[in-house]
DRENPA-3360 file (N, C-alpha, C; in nm, 2 decimals, always signed):
BEGIN
1 = XXXXXXXX = -1.10/-3.66/+3.52/-1.03/-3.63/+3.40/-1.10/-3.51/+3.34 ~ -1.02/-3.41/+3.29/-1.07/-3.29/+3.24/-1.12/-3.30/+3.10 ~ -1.21/-3.23/+3.06/-1.27/-3.23/+2.92/-1.18/-3.15/+2.83 ~ -1.14/-3.21/+2.72/-1.06/-3.15/+2.62/-1.15/-3.09/+2.51 ~ -1.17/-2.96/+2.51/-1.27/-2.89/+2.42/-1.22/-2.90/+2.28 ~ -1.09/-2.89/+2.26/-1.03/-2.89/+2.12/-1.06/-3.03/+2.06 ~ -1.04/-3.13/+2.14/-1.06/-3.27/+2.08/-1.21/-3.29/+2.05 ~ -1.30/-3.23/+2.14/-1.44/-3.24/+2.11/-1.48/-3.17/+1.98;
9 = XXXXXXXX = -1.42/-3.05/+1.96/-1.45/-2.98/+1.84/-1.40/-3.05/+1.71 ~ -1.28/-3.11/+1.72/-1.23/-3.19/+1.60/-1.32/-3.31/+1.57 ~ -1.36/-3.38/+1.67/-1.44/-3.50/+1.65/-1.59/-3.47/+1.63 ~ -1.63/-3.35/+1.65/-1.77/-3.31/+1.64/-1.81/-3.28/+1.49 ~ -1.93/-3.25/+1.47/-1.98/-3.22/+1.33/-1.99/-3.07/+1.30 ~ -1.99/-2.98/+1.40/-2.00/-2.84/+1.38/-1.86/-2.78/+1.34 ~ -1.86/-2.71/+1.23/-1.74/-2.64/+1.19/-1.77/-2.49/+1.18 ~ -1.66/-2.41/+1.20/-1.67/-2.27/+1.20/-1.57/-2.21/+1.10;
17 = XXXXXXXX = -1.62/-2.12/+1.01/-1.53/-2.05/+0.92/-1.46/-2.14/+0.82 ~ -1.33/-2.13/+0.80/-1.26/-2.20/+0.70/-1.23/-2.35/+0.75 ~ -1.27/-2.38/+0.87/-1.26/-2.52/+0.91/-1.35/-2.62/+0.83 ~ -1.45/-2.56/+0.76/-1.53/-2.64/+0.68/-1.45/-2.69/+0.55 ~ -1.36/-2.61/+0.51/-1.28/-2.64/+0.39/-1.15/-2.70/+0.42 ~ -1.08/-2.66/+0.53/-0.95/-2.70/+0.56/-0.95/-2.81/+0.66 ~ -1.00/-2.93/+0.63/-1.02/-3.04/+0.72/-0.89/-3.10/+0.77 ~ -0.80/-3.12/+0.68/-0.67/-3.18/+0.71/-0.59/-3.09/+0.81;
25 = XXXXXXXX = -0.59/-2.96/+0.78/-0.52/-2.86/+0.86/-0.58/-2.86/+1.00 ~ -0.71/-2.87/+1.01/-0.78/-2.87/+1.14/-0.74/-2.99/+1.22 ~ -0.73/-3.11/+1.16/-0.70/-3.23/+1.23/-0.55/-3.23/+1.28 ~ -0.46/-3.18/+1.19/-0.32/-3.17/+1.23/-0.30/-3.07/+1.34 ~ -0.34/-2.95/+1.32/-0.32/-2.84/+1.42/-0.40/-2.87/+1.55 ~ -0.52/-2.93/+1.53/-0.59/-2.96/+1.65/-0.53/-3.07/+1.74 ~ -0.47/-3.17/+1.67/-0.40/-3.28/+1.75/-0.28/-3.22/+1.82 ~ -0.20/-3.14/+1.75/-0.09/-3.07/+1.81/-0.13/-2.99/+1.93;
33 = XXXXXXXX = -0.23/-2.91/+1.91/-0.28/-2.82/+2.02/-0.33/-2.90/+2.14 ~ -0.40/-3.01/+2.11/-0.46/-3.08/+2.23/-0.35/-3.16/+2.30 ~ -0.24/-3.20/+2.23/-0.14/-3.27/+2.30/-0.05/-3.18/+2.39 ~ -0.03/-3.06/+2.34/+0.06/-2.96/+2.41/-0.02/-2.87/+2.50 ~ -0.15/-2.87/+2.49/-0.24/-2.79/+2.58/-0.24/-2.64/+2.54 ~ -0.22/-2.61/+2.41/-0.22/-2.47/+2.37/-0.36/-2.44/+2.30 ~ -0.39/-2.32/+2.30/-0.53/-2.29/+2.25/-0.52/-2.23/+2.11 ~ -0.41/-2.19/+2.06/-0.40/-2.13/+1.92/-0.27/-2.16/+1.86;
41 = XXXXXXXX = -0.28/-2.20/+1.73/-0.16/-2.22/+1.65/-0.14/-2.11/+1.55 ~ -0.21/-2.00/+1.57/-0.19/-1.89/+1.47/-0.05/-1.84/+1.46 ~ +0.02/-1.82/+1.57/+0.16/-1.77/+1.55/+0.25/-1.87/+1.48 ~ +0.23/-2.00/+1.50/+0.31/-2.10/+1.43/+0.27/-2.11/+1.29 ~ +0.14/-2.10/+1.26/+0.10/-2.09/+1.12/+0.15/-1.97/+1.04 ~ +0.16/-1.86/+1.11/+0.21/-1.74/+1.05/+0.36/-1.76/+1.01 ~ +0.43/-1.81/+1.11/+0.58/-1.83/+1.08/+0.61/-1.93/+0.97 ~ +0.53/-2.04/+0.97/+0.55/-2.14/+0.86/+0.51/-2.08/+0.73;
49 = XXXXXXXX = +0.40/-2.01/+0.72/+0.35/-1.95/+0.60/+0.45/-1.84/+0.55 ~ +0.50/-1.76/+0.64/+0.60/-1.66/+0.60/+0.72/-1.72/+0.55 ~ +0.77/-1.83/+0.61/+0.90/-1.89/+0.56/+0.87/-1.95/+0.42 ~ +0.76/-2.02/+0.40/+0.73/-2.07/+0.27/+0.72/-1.96/+0.16 ~ +0.65/-1.86/+0.20/+0.64/-1.74/+0.10/+0.78/-1.68/+0.07 ~ +0.86/-1.67/+0.17/+0.99/-1.61/+0.16/+1.08/-1.70/+0.06 ~ +1.07/-1.83/+0.08/+1.15/-1.92/-0.01/+1.10/-1.92/-0.15 ~ +0.96/-1.91/-0.17/+0.90/-1.91/-0.30/+0.94/-1.78/-0.37;
57 = XXX = +0.93/-1.67/-0.31/+0.94/-1.54/-0.38/+1.08/-1.48/-0.37 ~ +1.17/-1.55/-0.31/+1.31/-1.50/-0.29/+1.40/-1.52/-0.42 ~ +1.34/-1.60/-0.51/+1.42/-1.63/-0.63/+1.42/-1.52/-0.73;
% end
């Protein structure tokens, strides 16, 4: 069985950058990333953030 590094990072004690503050986001995005085998959710986060900002500021 192969070692899932993302799952190890989520369950570990070492945090990098904003992961120290954004724990819920880390757990949600990490679980999605480990299930689908992707390494980065940055494009998805950008699209969701852009859509939310568009709806907020379009009024």
